[in-house]
RONU-755057 format. One record per residue: residue number from 1; residue in three letters; x, y, z of N, C-alpha, C, CB in turn. Coordinates in steps of 0.02 Angstrom, whole numbers, plus 50000, padded with zeros to 5 digits. Glycine has a CB too. Example, Ala and Ser with C-alpha at 12.3 -4.5 7.8 and 13.67 -1.06 7.14 Angstrom:
2
@num:1 residuo:ala nX:50660 nY:49716 nZ:50390 caX:50615 caY:49775 caZ:50390 cX:50660 cY:49835 cZ:50390 cbX:50565 cbY:49776 cbZ:50452
@num:2 residuo:ser nX:50642 nY:49888 nZ:50354 caX:50684 caY:49947 caZ:50357 cX:50645 cY:50002 cZ:50394 cbX:50704 cbY:49970 cbZ:50286
END
This chain:
78
@num:1 residuo:met nX:49076 nY:50117 nZ:50245 caX:49137 caY:50150 caZ:50241 cX:49189 cY:50121 cZ:50294 cbX:49125 cbY:50226 cbZ:50250
@num:2 residuo:asn nX:49245 nY:50104 nZ:50274 caX:49293 caY:50075 caZ:50318 cX:49339 cY:50131 cZ:50344 cbX:49333 cbY:50020 cbZ:50283
@num:3 residuo:thr nX:49336 nY:50144 nZ:50408 caX:49381 caY:50201 caZ:50434 cX:49422 cY:50168 cZ:50491 cbX:49336 cbY:50268 cbZ:50462
@num:4 residuo:leu nX:49486 nY:50192 nZ:50490 caX:49532 caY:50170 caZ:50539 cX:49545 cY:50221 cZ:50591 cbX:49593 cbY:50151 cbZ:50508
@num:5 residuo:ala nX:49544 nY:50202 nZ:50653 caX:49555 caY:50248 caZ:50709 cX:49633 cY:50266 cZ:50718 cbX:49526 cbY:50216 cbZ:50775
@num:6 residuo:leu nX:49647 nY:50326 nZ:50719 caX:49720 caY:50341 caZ:50728 cX:49740 cY:50321 cZ:50799 cbX:49735 cbY:50419 cbZ:50715
@num:7 residuo:pro nX:49801 nY:50295 nZ:50803 caX:49830 caY:50277 caZ:50867 cX:49842 cY:50336 cZ:50907 cbX:49892 cbY:50239 cbZ:50860
@num:8 residuo:thr nX:49837 nY:50330 nZ:50975 caX:49848 caY:50389 caZ:51020 cX:49921 cY:50391 cZ:51043 cbX:49800 cbY:50384 cbZ:51084
@num:9 residuo:ser nX:49961 nY:50338 nZ:51033 caX:50028 caY:50339 caZ:51051 cX:50069 cY:50380 cZ:51005 cbX:50054 cbY:50273 cbZ:51056
@num:10 residuo:arg nX:50124 nY:50412 nZ:51030 caX:50167 caY:50450 caZ:50981 cX:50211 cY:50404 cZ:50940 cbX:50213 cbY:50500 cbZ:51019
@num:11 residuo:leu nX:50230 nY:50343 nZ:50968 caX:50269 caY:50296 caZ:50929 cX:50224 cY:50244 cZ:50905 cbX:50326 cbY:50266 cbZ:50968
@num:12 residuo:leu nX:50233 nY:50240 nZ:50838 caX:50186 caY:50199 caZ:50797 cX:50225 cY:50135 cZ:50772 cbX:50157 cbY:50243 cbZ:50733
@num:13 residuo:thr nX:50183 nY:50076 nZ:50770 caX:50217 caY:50017 caZ:50741 cX:50220 cY:50028 cZ:50666 cbX:50180 cbY:49948 cbZ:50758
@num:14 residuo:thr nX:50248 nY:49983 nZ:50630 caX:50256 caY:49983 caZ:50559 cX:50184 cY:49988 cZ:50527 cbX:50294 cbY:49918 cbZ:50535
@num:15 residuo:glu nX:50142 nY:49946 nZ:50551 caX:50074 caY:49944 caZ:50524 cX:50034 cY:50010 cZ:50535 cbX:50037 cbY:49885 cbZ:50555
@num:16 residuo:glu nX:50040 nY:50037 nZ:50595 caX:50008 caY:50095 caZ:50614 cX:50038 cY:50160 cZ:50568 cbX:50019 cbY:50103 cbZ:50695
@num:17 residuo:ala nX:50107 nY:50158 nZ:50560 caX:50138 caY:50208 caZ:50524 cX:50118 cY:50203 cZ:50453 cbX:50210 cbY:50204 cbZ:50532
@num:18 residuo:ala nX:50110 nY:50144 nZ:50424 caX:50090 caY:50140 caZ:50356 cX:50020 cY:50164 cZ:50346 cbX:50097 cbY:50072 cbZ:50331
@num:19 residuo:asn nX:49977 nY:50148 nZ:50394 caX:49910 caY:50171 caZ:50387 cX:49905 cY:50248 cZ:50395 cbX:49867 cbY:50136 cbZ:50437
@num:20 residuo:tyr nX:49945 nY:50277 nZ:50441 caX:49949 caY:50345 caZ:50447 cX:49970 cY:50386 cZ:50385 cbX:49992 cbY:50358 cbZ:50500
@num:21 residuo:leu nX:50023 nY:50352 nZ:50346 caX:50045 caY:50384 caZ:50286 cX:50005 cY:50364 cZ:50225 cbX:50116 cbY:50370 cbZ:50275
@num:22 residuo:asn nX:49959 nY:50318 nZ:50234 caX:49913 caY:50291 caZ:50180 cX:49954 cY:50256 cZ:50128 cbX:49871 cbY:50348 cbZ:50147
@num:23 residuo:ile nX:50003 nY:50214 nZ:50151 caX:50045 caY:50177 caZ:50103 cX:50042 cY:50105 cZ:50133 cbX:50122 cbY:50208 cbZ:50097
@num:24 residuo:ser nX:50068 nY:50055 nZ:50092 caX:50064 caY:49990 caZ:50114 cX:50122 cY:49974 cZ:50165 cbX:50064 cbY:49944 cbZ:50053
@num:25 residuo:lys nX:50109 nY:49927 nZ:50207 caX:50159 caY:49907 caZ:50258 cX:50221 cY:49882 cZ:50222 cbX:50129 cbY:49851 cbZ:50308
@num:26 residuo:glu nX:50210 nY:49846 nZ:50170 caX:50268 caY:49817 caZ:50131 cX:50312 cY:49874 cZ:50104 cbX:50242 cbY:49772 cbZ:50070
@num:27 residuo:phe nX:50283 nY:49924 nZ:50073 caX:50318 caY:49980 caZ:50046 cX:50359 cY:50011 cZ:50104 cbX:50269 cbY:50033 cbZ:50012
@num:28 residuo:leu nX:50331 nY:50025 nZ:50161 caX:50366 caY:50056 caZ:50216 cX:50425 cY:50016 cZ:50232 cbX:50322 cbY:50063 cbZ:50276
@num:29 residuo:lys nX:50415 nY:49947 nZ:50240 caX:50470 caY:49903 caZ:50255 cX:50526 cY:49908 cZ:50205 cbX:50447 cbY:49833 cbZ:50260
@num:30 residuo:arg nX:50510 nY:49906 nZ:50141 caX:50558 caY:49912 caZ:50086 cX:50603 cY:49978 cZ:50093 cbX:50518 cbY:49911 cbZ:50017
@num:31 residuo:met nX:50567 nY:50028 nZ:50107 caX:50603 caY:50093 caZ:50119 cX:50652 cY:50088 cZ:50178 cbX:50551 cbY:50151 cbZ:50134
@num:32 residuo:arg nX:50629 nY:50051 nZ:50234 caX:50669 caY:50047 caZ:50288 cX:50735 cY:50008 cZ:50276 cbX:50632 cbY:50018 cbZ:50340
@num:33 residuo:tyr nX:50730 nY:49962 nZ:50233 caX:50789 caY:49918 caZ:50217 cX:50825 cY:49941 cZ:50152 cbX:50767 cbY:49843 cbZ:50209
@num:34 residuo:gly nX:50805 nY:49995 nZ:50123 caX:50834 caY:50026 caZ:50066 cX:50825 cY:49987 cZ:50001 cbX:50904 cbY:50038 cbZ:50079
@num:35 residuo:lys nX:50766 nY:49954 nZ:50002 caX:50752 caY:49916 caZ:49939 cX:50704 cY:49952 cZ:49892 cbX:50723 cbY:49848 cbZ:49956
@num:36 residuo:thr nX:50703 nY:50020 nZ:49893 caX:50660 caY:50054 caZ:49846 cX:50711 cY:50104 cZ:49814 cbX:50593 cbY:50092 cbZ:49883
@num:37 residuo:thr nX:50689 nY:50128 nZ:49756 caX:50726 caY:50176 caZ:49719 cX:50700 cY:50246 cZ:49720 cbX:50730 cbY:50156 cbZ:49653
@num:38 residuo:gly nX:50738 nY:50291 nZ:49735 caX:50714 caY:50363 caZ:49733 cX:50684 cY:50388 cZ:49796 cbX:50664 cbY:50373 cbZ:49679
@num:39 residuo:val nX:50663 nY:50349 nZ:49845 caX:50635 caY:50373 caZ:49904 cX:50666 cY:50350 cZ:49966 cbX:50568 cbY:50357 cbZ:49906
@num:40 residuo:val nX:50693 nY:50391 nZ:50011 caX:50722 caY:50372 caZ:50070 cX:50666 cY:50375 cZ:50122 cbX:50782 cbY:50416 cbZ:50087
@num:41 residuo:gly nX:50658 nY:50322 nZ:50159 caX:50602 caY:50312 caZ:50208 cX:50608 cY:50357 cZ:50269 cbX:50600 cbY:50238 cbZ:50232
@num:42 residuo:pro nX:50561 nY:50360 nZ:50309 caX:50557 caY:50405 caZ:50367 cX:50605 cY:50373 cZ:50422 cbX:50479 cbY:50413 cbZ:50393
@num:43 residuo:val nX:50628 nY:50415 nZ:50463 caX:50668 caY:50396 caZ:50522 cX:50627 cY:50350 cZ:50564 cbX:50692 cbY:50456 cbZ:50563
@num:44 residuo:tyr nX:50661 nY:50303 nZ:50597 caX:50632 caY:50258 caZ:50646 cX:50675 cY:50240 cZ:50703 cbX:50611 cbY:50198 cbZ:50613
@num:45 residuo:val nX:50649 nY:50219 nZ:50758 caX:50688 caY:50197 caZ:50816 cX:50675 cY:50123 cZ:50825 cbX:50669 cbY:50235 cbZ:50879
@num:46 residuo:lys nX:50721 nY:50088 nZ:50851 caX:50713 caY:50016 caZ:50867 cX:50716 cY:50002 cZ:50940 cbX:50766 cbY:49975 cbZ:50832
@num:47 residuo:phe nX:50669 nY:49968 nZ:50963 caX:50668 caY:49942 caZ:51029 cX:50672 cY:49865 cZ:51022 cbX:50604 cbY:49965 cbZ:51068
@num:48 residuo:gly nX:50729 nY:49834 nZ:51040 caX:50737 caY:49766 caZ:51022 cX:50730 cY:49756 cZ:50948 cbX:50689 cbY:49725 cbZ:51058
@num:49 residuo:ser nX:50689 nY:49709 nZ:50925 caX:50684 caY:49696 caZ:50854 cX:50626 cY:49735 cZ:50821 cbX:50676 cbY:49621 cbZ:50843
@num:50 residuo:gln nX:50590 nY:49778 nZ:50862 caX:50532 caY:49811 caZ:50837 cX:50540 cY:49883 cZ:50821 cbX:50480 cbY:49805 cbZ:50883
@num:51 residuo:pro nX:50538 nY:49902 nZ:50758 caX:50543 caY:49972 caZ:50734 cX:50483 cY:50011 cZ:50755 cbX:50550 cbY:49977 cbZ:50658
@num:52 residuo:arg nX:50493 nY:50071 nZ:50778 caX:50438 caY:50118 caZ:50794 cX:50450 cY:50183 cZ:50758 cbX:50431 cbY:50131 cbZ:50871
@num:53 residuo:tyr nX:50397 nY:50213 nZ:50735 caX:50400 caY:50283 caZ:50699 cX:50365 cY:50330 cZ:50740 cbX:50368 cbY:50285 cbZ:50626
@num:54 residuo:asp nX:50404 nY:50384 nZ:50753 caX:50375 caY:50442 caZ:50788 cX:50332 cY:50483 cZ:50741 cbX:50431 cbY:50486 cbZ:50818
@num:55 residuo:arg nX:50276 nY:50495 nZ:50762 caX:50224 caY:50530 caZ:50723 cX:50255 cY:50595 cZ:50693 cbX:50159 cbY:50547 cbZ:50768
@num:56 residuo:arg nX:50291 nY:50628 nZ:50735 caX:50320 caY:50693 caZ:50715 cX:50371 cY:50684 cZ:50657 cbX:50355 cbY:50728 cbZ:50776
@num:57 residuo:asp nX:50410 nY:50630 nZ:50659 caX:50453 caY:50614 caZ:50602 cX:50418 cY:50596 cZ:50541 cbX:50498 cbY:50560 cbZ:50619
@num:58 residuo:leu nX:50364 nY:50563 nZ:50548 caX:50318 caY:50548 caZ:50487 cX:50296 cY:50611 cZ:50453 cbX:50253 cbY:50509 cbZ:50507
@num:59 residuo:asp nX:50276 nY:50657 nZ:50496 caX:50252 caY:50723 caZ:50467 cX:50307 cY:50762 cZ:50435 cbX:50220 cbY:50768 cbZ:50522
@num:60 residuo:arg nX:50366 nY:50764 nZ:50469 caX:50423 caY:50794 caZ:50436 cX:50444 cY:50758 cZ:50370 cbX:50482 cbY:50795 cbZ:50483
@num:61 residuo:trp nX:50437 nY:50695 nZ:50366 caX:50455 caY:50657 caZ:50310 cX:50405 cY:50680 cZ:50247 cbX:50450 cbY:50575 cbZ:50329
@num:62 residuo:val nX:50344 nY:50681 nZ:50266 caX:50295 caY:50704 caZ:50218 cX:50307 cY:50773 cZ:50188 cbX:50230 cbY:50704 cbZ:50250
@num:63 residuo:asp nX:50323 nY:50815 nZ:50238 caX:50339 caY:50884 caZ:50223 cX:50397 cY:50889 cZ:50176 cbX:50354 cbY:50923 cbZ:50286
@num:64 residuo:tyr nX:50449 nY:50850 nZ:50189 caX:50509 caY:50844 caZ:50145 cX:50494 cY:50827 cZ:50072 cbX:50554 cbY:50791 cbZ:50172
@num:65 residuo:tyr nX:50449 nY:50781 nZ:50065 caX:50433 caY:50757 caZ:49999 cX:50372 cY:50794 cZ:49967 cbX:50419 cbY:50683 cbZ:50004
@num:66 residuo:arg nX:50348 nY:50844 nZ:49999 caX:50290 caY:50881 caZ:49974 cX:50315 cY:50916 cZ:49912 cbX:50260 cbY:50932 cbZ:50027
@num:67 residuo:thr nX:50270 nY:50922 nZ:49858 caX:50289 caY:50956 caZ:49798 cX:50252 cY:51023 cZ:49794 cbX:50275 cbY:50911 cbZ:49736
@num:68 residuo:asn nX:50274 nY:51062 nZ:49746 caX:50239 caY:51131 caZ:49737 cX:50187 cY:51125 cZ:49684 cbX:50291 cbY:51189 cbZ:49717
@num:69 residuo:glu nX:50166 nY:51066 nZ:49661 caX:50115 caY:51062 caZ:49613 cX:50051 cY:51092 cZ:49637 cbX:50104 cbY:50993 cbZ:49594
@num:70 residuo:gly nX:50021 nY:51132 nZ:49592 caX:49954 caY:51162 caZ:49612 cX:49964 cY:51228 cZ:49648 cbX:49912 cbY:51112 cbZ:49659
@num:71 residuo:gln nX:50025 nY:51248 nZ:49662 caX:50033 caY:51310 caZ:49697 cX:50049 cY:51363 cZ:49646 cbX:50085 cbY:51305 cbZ:49751
@num:72 residuo:thr nX:50028 nY:51427 nZ:49662 caX:50047 caY:51486 caZ:49618 cX:50115 cY:51506 cZ:49635 cbX:49999 cbY:51547 cbZ:49625
@num:73 residuo:gln nX:50146 nY:51544 nZ:49590 caX:50218 caY:51569 caZ:49598 cX:50220 cY:51610 cZ:49667 cbX:50242 cbY:51617 cbZ:49532
@num:74 residuo:ala nX:50165 nY:51647 nZ:49684 caX:50171 caY:51688 caZ:49744 cX:50176 cY:51645 cZ:49804 cbX:50113 cbY:51734 cbZ:49750
@num:75 residuo:thr nX:50141 nY:51586 nZ:49807 caX:50142 caY:51543 caZ:49866 cX:50207 cY:51500 cZ:49868 cbX:50080 cbY:51497 cbZ:49866
@num:76 residuo:gln nX:50236 nY:51488 nZ:49810 caX:50295 caY:51448 caZ:49809 cX:50358 cY:51491 cZ:49838 cbX:50308 cbY:51422 cbZ:49734
@num:77 residuo:ser nX:50354 nY:51557 nZ:49829 caX:50417 caY:51596 caZ:49847 cX:50415 cY:51604 cZ:49924 cbX:50421 cbY:51669 cbZ:49809
@num:78 residuo:his nX:50358 nY:51588 nZ:49960 caX:50360 caY:51602 caZ:50031 cX:50386 cY:51545 cZ:50075 cbX:50293 cbY:51620 cbZ:50053
END
C-alpha cells in the first residue's frame, strides 16, 4: 500500500496541496490560472514565484463544494 505522509506545515506547496485534496497537481495548477471550467480553485498566497496553500483554506474550499448527495432532508435543513 502506498501511503503519503501529510505535511506538518500549515502552508503547503502545490504538490502537497494536490495530495491533500487527492487531485492532480496539474488540475490544481489549471484552477489557479483559471484554465478550468466550472470550478474556482482554492485561495493561495505567493512568496516570490512559489504559491502556497493554507491548509485551512483548502478545507474551506472543500466545504464550499460539498454536495448534499446522500443526506436526508432532515440533515439538509440544518
